[in-house]
C-alpha positions as CSV (number, residue, x, y, z in Angstrom):
1,M,131.1,14.8,43.0
2,R,133.7,15.5,46.4
3,A,137.3,14.5,46.1
4,L,139.0,13.1,48.8
5,S,142.2,14.6,50.5
6,G,145.3,12.0,51.0
7,P,144.7,11.3,55.4
8,T,141.1,10.5,54.6
9,I,141.9,7.9,51.8
10,A,144.0,6.8,53.7
11,E,141.8,6.1,57.1
12,L,139.5,4.6,54.4
13,S,141.4,2.1,53.8
14,A,143.1,1.3,56.7
15,R,141.3,-2.2,58.4
16,E,139.4,-0.1,61.4
17,M,138.2,2.6,61.1
18,V,135.5,4.7,64.0
19,L,132.4,6.7,61.9
20,V,130.6,9.0,64.6
21,Q,127.6,10.8,63.8
22,L,128.2,15.1,64.6
23,V,124.9,16.7,65.7
24,L,125.2,20.5,65.5
25,M,121.8,22.4,66.7
26,Q,122.5,26.0,66.3
27,F,120.3,27.8,68.6
28,P,120.4,31.6,68.6
29,G,123.4,32.7,70.7
30,F,124.3,29.1,71.7
31,P,124.8,26.2,69.9
32,V,124.4,22.4,71.1
33,A,127.1,20.6,69.3
34,L,127.1,16.1,70.7
35,C,128.4,13.2,68.7
36,S,127.4,10.0,68.9
37,A,131.4,9.0,70.6
38,N,132.0,8.7,74.2
39,W,135.1,11.4,73.6
40,D,134.9,14.8,72.6
41,L,135.4,15.8,69.4
42,V,136.7,19.1,67.4
43,W,135.5,19.6,64.0
44,G,135.4,23.2,62.3
45,D,134.4,25.6,65.1
46,F,133.0,23.4,67.4
47,T,133.7,21.2,70.1
48,Y,131.3,18.3,70.1
49,K,130.7,16.7,73.2
50,G,130.1,12.9,73.6
51,A,127.1,11.7,74.3
52,A,127.0,8.0,73.7
53,G,124.0,6.0,74.3
54,L,122.2,9.4,75.4
55,G,120.0,9.6,72.4
56,T,118.7,8.7,69.4
57,I,118.1,9.5,65.9
58,S,115.4,8.1,63.7
59,E,116.7,6.6,60.4
60,I,117.4,8.8,57.8
61,E,115.2,7.9,55.0
62,D,115.8,9.3,51.4
63,S,112.8,8.3,48.8
64,P,111.9,9.7,45.5
65,G,109.3,11.9,45.6
66,E,108.8,12.4,49.6
67,I,110.8,14.7,51.8
68,K,110.5,12.6,55.5
69,G,111.2,14.7,58.8
70,L,113.6,13.7,61.6
71,Q,113.1,13.0,65.4
72,L,116.5,13.1,67.8
73,E,115.3,12.3,71.4
74,M,117.6,12.8,74.2
75,S,117.3,10.8,77.7
76,G,119.1,11.2,80.8
77,V,119.0,14.9,80.9
78,P,119.6,16.1,84.2
79,S,116.7,18.5,85.0
80,E,118.6,21.9,85.7
81,Y,119.5,21.8,81.7
82,L,115.9,21.9,81.3
83,A,115.8,25.4,80.7
84,L,116.3,25.3,77.0
85,A,113.6,23.3,76.5
86,L,111.1,25.1,78.6
87,D,112.2,28.4,77.1
88,D,110.4,30.1,73.9
89,A,109.4,28.7,71.3
90,A,110.8,30.9,69.1
91,I,114.4,29.6,70.4
92,V,113.8,26.2,69.2
93,Q,111.5,26.3,65.7
94,G,113.6,27.2,62.8
95,A,117.4,26.8,64.4
96,P,119.4,25.2,62.2
97,L,120.5,21.3,62.5
98,T,123.0,19.7,60.9
99,I,123.8,16.0,61.2
100,L,127.7,14.9,59.8
101,N,129.2,11.6,59.4
102,A,132.8,12.0,60.8
103,I,135.9,9.9,59.7
104,V,137.8,9.4,62.8
105,N,141.3,8.2,62.9
106,S,143.0,6.3,65.9
107,A,144.0,8.9,67.9
108,G,140.8,10.4,68.2
109,V,141.0,13.0,65.5
110,V,138.7,13.9,63.2
111,I,140.3,13.6,59.7
112,D,136.9,14.5,57.5
113,A,133.0,15.0,58.2
114,V,130.6,15.3,55.3
115,I,126.7,16.0,55.8
116,D,124.3,13.1,56.0
117,W,121.4,15.6,56.6
118,D,120.0,19.6,57.3
119,G,117.2,21.3,58.1
120,R,115.2,23.1,60.5
121,L,114.3,22.3,64.5
122,D,110.6,22.4,64.5
123,T,108.9,21.4,67.7
124,M,110.4,19.9,71.2
125,S,109.0,18.2,73.5
126,I,109.8,17.1,77.4
127,Q,108.9,13.8,79.6
128,E,110.1,14.1,83.4
129,D,110.2,11.6,85.7
130,G,111.3,13.0,88.8
131,D,115.3,13.2,88.4
132,T,116.0,12.9,84.7
133,C,114.2,14.1,81.9
134,T,114.0,12.5,77.6
135,I,113.7,15.6,75.5
136,A,112.4,14.9,72.0
137,V,112.9,17.3,68.7
138,T,111.5,16.8,65.6
139,A,113.1,18.4,62.6
140,E,112.1,19.4,59.0
141,S,114.3,19.0,56.0
142,T,115.5,22.3,54.2
143,A,114.8,19.9,50.7
144,V,111.7,21.0,51.8
145,D,112.1,24.5,50.5
146,L,112.7,23.0,47.1
147,L,109.2,22.2,47.0
148,R,108.0,25.5,47.7
149,G,107.5,27.8,44.7
150,S,109.1,31.4,44.9
151,P,106.5,34.2,44.9
152,L,108.9,36.4,42.4
153,T,108.1,36.3,38.7
154,Y,109.9,37.7,35.6
155,N,108.4,41.0,35.6
156,N,109.6,44.6,35.7
157,V,107.8,45.3,39.8
158,D,110.0,42.2,41.2
159,Q,113.1,43.0,39.4
160,Q,113.2,46.6,40.9
161,Q,112.7,45.2,44.5
162,L,115.4,43.0,44.3
163,Y,117.5,45.4,42.2
164,P,116.2,48.6,42.2
165,G,117.1,50.7,38.8
166,D,117.6,47.4,36.8
167,R,116.0,47.8,33.5
168,A,116.6,44.1,32.3
169,F,112.5,43.5,32.4
170,E,111.1,47.1,32.2
171,F,109.9,46.3,28.4
172,V,108.7,42.6,28.6
173,N,104.7,43.0,29.2
174,S,104.8,45.3,26.0
175,Q,106.5,42.7,24.4
176,K,104.2,40.0,25.3
177,G,102.6,38.3,23.1
178,K,104.3,39.5,19.8
179,P,105.7,37.2,17.3
180,I,109.1,36.9,17.1
181,V,110.1,37.6,13.1
182,W,113.5,36.1,12.4
183,A,115.7,37.4,9.5
184,G,115.5,35.4,6.2
185,K,118.7,33.9,4.4
186,Q,118.4,36.7,1.5
187,W,118.8,38.8,3.9
188,L,122.0,37.8,5.9
189,L,123.0,37.6,2.5
190,A,122.7,40.9,1.5
191,V,124.0,42.3,5.3
192,S,127.4,40.2,4.4
193,G,128.1,41.1,1.2
194,K,127.6,38.1,-0.5
């Protein structure tokens, strides 16, 4: 459970409060930070540019046993800003994407922000109509990693790859299938001197 600060609790109990979504796409070397407000907001190390009404985010759905992706669309993008979308797919694929829900006070300052969705970008497509275009990006949740198994096992070879010189699993294979015999009550009494 997360503890809330005093200013956050005060803002949550106010009659009116502003909730804003912050979207951070961390492309290698140049992050893109946008928010659903009409003005720029600062949170952490980033200034989130106001992009209200310019884009959409598909509904974030959480359901047991199913991890769903996400799609973001940005319309009205000037053609000169298409370099990122037209660039190599290696820049887009795997870039971290974080969506935060932010509480903003009446002065337009972010009081607190919590992660709503976390993932990695997958593909980017462009639809152009002369002067402007629409860029669509799909993303995969980081929760998908939980469904992927680990290639490592509990054996000496894998342990040496991770921690060279560690002997924790050196004798595991030689002990495989051997019964473990616990000391009986008589032995414990004899050792304790009773």
